[in-house]
PLY file of the C-alpha trace (Angstrom):
ply
format ascii 1.0
element vertex 185
property float x
property float y
property float z
element edge 184
property int vertex1
property int vertex2
end_header
-51.38 -14.42 0.55
-48.11 -13.20 -0.99
-49.66 -9.92 -2.28
-50.90 -9.18 1.24
-47.44 -9.90 2.64
-45.86 -7.58 0.04
-48.24 -4.84 1.20
-47.22 -5.55 4.81
-43.51 -5.29 3.93
-44.02 -2.15 1.86
-46.16 -0.58 4.60
-43.51 -1.29 7.22
-40.87 0.11 4.84
-42.91 3.27 4.27
-43.30 3.68 8.02
-39.53 3.24 8.31
-39.18 6.07 5.79
-41.42 8.28 7.94
-39.16 7.62 10.91
-36.12 8.45 8.78
-37.67 11.85 7.99
-38.35 12.30 11.73
-34.69 11.46 12.36
-33.73 14.30 10.02
-36.13 16.67 11.78
-34.73 15.82 15.22
-31.13 16.17 14.06
-31.83 19.55 12.42
-33.71 20.67 15.54
-30.78 19.71 17.77
-28.24 21.42 15.48
-30.22 24.69 15.33
-28.92 26.28 18.55
-25.32 25.59 17.53
-25.87 27.11 14.09
-27.53 30.14 15.68
-24.64 30.58 18.08
-22.16 30.29 15.20
-24.07 32.95 13.20
-24.13 35.22 16.22
-20.42 34.86 17.06
-19.09 34.83 13.49
-21.21 37.42 11.74
-22.79 39.31 14.63
-26.26 38.29 13.43
-29.04 37.80 15.95
-29.50 34.17 16.93
-32.66 32.94 15.12
-32.50 29.62 17.00
-32.67 30.78 20.58
-33.86 27.59 22.24
-32.47 24.55 24.02
-32.95 21.28 22.15
-34.03 19.08 25.03
-33.84 15.34 24.33
-33.65 15.83 20.55
-30.71 13.43 20.34
-32.65 10.84 22.32
-35.65 11.15 19.99
-33.30 10.97 16.99
-31.96 7.68 18.34
-35.48 6.32 18.73
-36.34 7.38 15.18
-33.16 5.76 13.85
-33.99 2.50 15.63
-37.53 2.43 14.25
-36.46 3.35 10.71
-33.82 0.61 10.59
-36.01 -2.18 11.94
-39.19 -1.25 10.09
-37.38 -1.16 6.74
-35.69 -4.57 7.11
-38.51 -6.68 5.62
-39.04 -4.38 2.66
-35.31 -4.33 1.92
-35.08 -8.12 2.24
-38.11 -8.64 -0.01
-36.44 -6.60 -2.75
-33.19 -8.56 -2.44
-31.31 -5.45 -1.34
-29.84 -6.74 1.92
-26.12 -7.21 1.93
-25.51 -10.85 1.09
-22.21 -12.65 0.83
-22.77 -14.59 -2.37
-19.15 -15.51 -3.02
-19.96 -19.19 -2.59
-23.60 -19.13 -3.71
-22.88 -17.54 -7.08
-20.54 -20.39 -7.93
-23.09 -23.10 -7.17
-25.60 -24.37 -9.71
-28.73 -26.50 -9.65
-29.47 -28.61 -6.60
-26.36 -27.50 -4.75
-27.43 -23.86 -5.08
-30.97 -24.64 -3.89
-29.62 -26.63 -0.91
-27.27 -23.78 0.05
-30.09 -21.23 -0.27
-32.33 -23.41 1.90
-29.63 -23.74 4.53
-29.02 -19.95 4.55
-32.75 -19.18 4.72
-33.31 -21.74 7.49
-30.49 -20.22 9.52
-31.83 -16.73 8.76
-35.30 -17.84 9.88
-33.92 -19.09 13.18
-31.88 -15.96 13.81
-34.66 -13.56 12.78
-37.10 -15.54 14.95
-34.70 -15.20 17.87
-34.44 -11.45 17.24
-38.23 -11.09 16.96
-38.88 -13.12 20.12
-36.50 -11.11 22.26
-37.52 -7.76 20.77
-41.16 -8.44 21.59
-40.18 -9.77 25.01
-38.08 -6.66 25.74
-40.95 -4.41 24.73
-43.41 -6.37 26.87
-41.16 -6.36 29.95
-40.55 -2.62 29.57
-44.32 -2.11 29.42
-44.89 -4.34 32.48
-42.23 -2.57 34.54
-43.22 0.89 33.30
-39.54 1.38 32.42
-38.77 5.02 31.60
-35.93 6.58 29.64
-33.28 8.45 31.60
-33.28 11.56 29.37
-34.65 14.99 30.22
-38.06 13.89 28.95
-39.01 10.57 30.54
-40.54 8.36 27.83
-41.95 4.90 28.53
-39.33 2.73 26.82
-41.86 0.32 25.35
-42.94 3.07 22.92
-39.64 3.35 21.01
-39.04 -0.40 21.45
-42.34 -1.08 19.70
-40.87 -0.02 16.34
-38.03 -2.47 16.84
-40.38 -5.30 17.86
-42.78 -4.78 14.96
-39.93 -4.47 12.48
-38.26 -7.64 13.77
-41.51 -9.63 13.56
-42.25 -8.44 10.02
-38.65 -9.23 9.01
-38.97 -12.74 10.44
-42.17 -13.24 8.44
-40.35 -12.14 5.27
-37.46 -14.55 5.83
-39.77 -17.47 6.65
-41.89 -16.67 3.59
-38.80 -16.77 1.37
-37.77 -20.07 2.98
-41.19 -21.56 2.16
-41.00 -20.26 -1.41
-37.57 -21.80 -2.03
-38.47 -25.03 -0.18
-41.56 -25.55 -2.34
-39.58 -25.19 -5.57
-40.08 -21.49 -6.14
-37.43 -19.14 -7.49
-34.21 -18.62 -5.60
-33.35 -15.32 -3.94
-32.33 -12.93 -6.68
-29.77 -10.17 -6.50
-31.12 -6.68 -7.17
-30.92 -5.30 -10.69
-27.56 -3.86 -11.55
-25.56 -6.19 -9.29
-24.42 -8.23 -12.27
-22.43 -5.23 -13.46
-20.46 -5.21 -10.20
-19.10 -8.73 -10.69
-15.67 -8.88 -12.25
-15.68 -10.67 -15.59
-12.90 -13.24 -15.99
0 1
1 2
2 3
3 4
4 5
5 6
6 7
7 8
8 9
9 10
10 11
11 12
12 13
13 14
14 15
15 16
16 17
17 18
18 19
19 20
20 21
21 22
22 23
23 24
24 25
25 26
26 27
27 28
28 29
29 30
30 31
31 32
32 33
33 34
34 35
35 36
36 37
37 38
38 39
39 40
40 41
41 42
42 43
43 44
44 45
45 46
46 47
47 48
48 49
49 50
50 51
51 52
52 53
53 54
54 55
55 56
56 57
57 58
58 59
59 60
60 61
61 62
62 63
63 64
64 65
65 66
66 67
67 68
68 69
69 70
70 71
71 72
72 73
73 74
74 75
75 76
76 77
77 78
78 79
79 80
80 81
81 82
82 83
83 84
84 85
85 86
86 87
87 88
88 89
89 90
90 91
91 92
92 93
93 94
94 95
95 96
96 97
97 98
98 99
99 100
100 101
101 102
102 103
103 104
104 105
105 106
106 107
107 108
108 109
109 110
110 111
111 112
112 113
113 114
114 115
115 116
116 117
117 118
118 119
119 120
120 121
121 122
122 123
123 124
124 125
125 126
126 127
127 128
128 129
129 130
130 131
131 132
132 133
133 134
134 135
135 136
136 137
137 138
138 139
139 140
140 141
141 142
142 143
143 144
144 145
145 146
146 147
147 148
148 149
149 150
150 151
151 152
152 153
153 154
154 155
155 156
156 157
157 158
158 159
159 160
160 161
161 162
162 163
163 164
164 165
165 166
166 167
167 168
168 169
169 170
170 171
171 172
172 173
173 174
174 175
175 176
176 177
177 178
178 179
179 180
180 181
181 182
182 183
183 184
């Protein structure tokens, strides 16, 4: 089952990457008229970007939301989330395993809470036919869907890691290269 979960995390991460590229596209699209105006006023060149970027900033926000949430599980699975290991790195053996279990249990509860309310928010927005207030009215459940899916996949990743550590599997590892950042005493 773990290989299938890895594919799920990587797929969600890849989809997060697609939304990050869309974020870039929307930002560049919204900056275009300003660049064209600057070219026209500074150099007297004709404005090549003669359009109004309607709701591009709103779509950029939606893409940023989806990219952040969809990439969470993939980042967690690679051990690349920011972790405060000041205490954990000093513990050894059973104490380290107990601390990891406690952290993962708390993370499971918090990520479950996030997933529950993200899905609930998306469902209520769909039920109420809630629309965005921008120039282009978008049903809000559509951009919220990326957040809900990402939160659920992240919760699955945290619970999976909790089960692995609880059943005697390896502890959460720091990403490669982190050892070099620790100050040698």
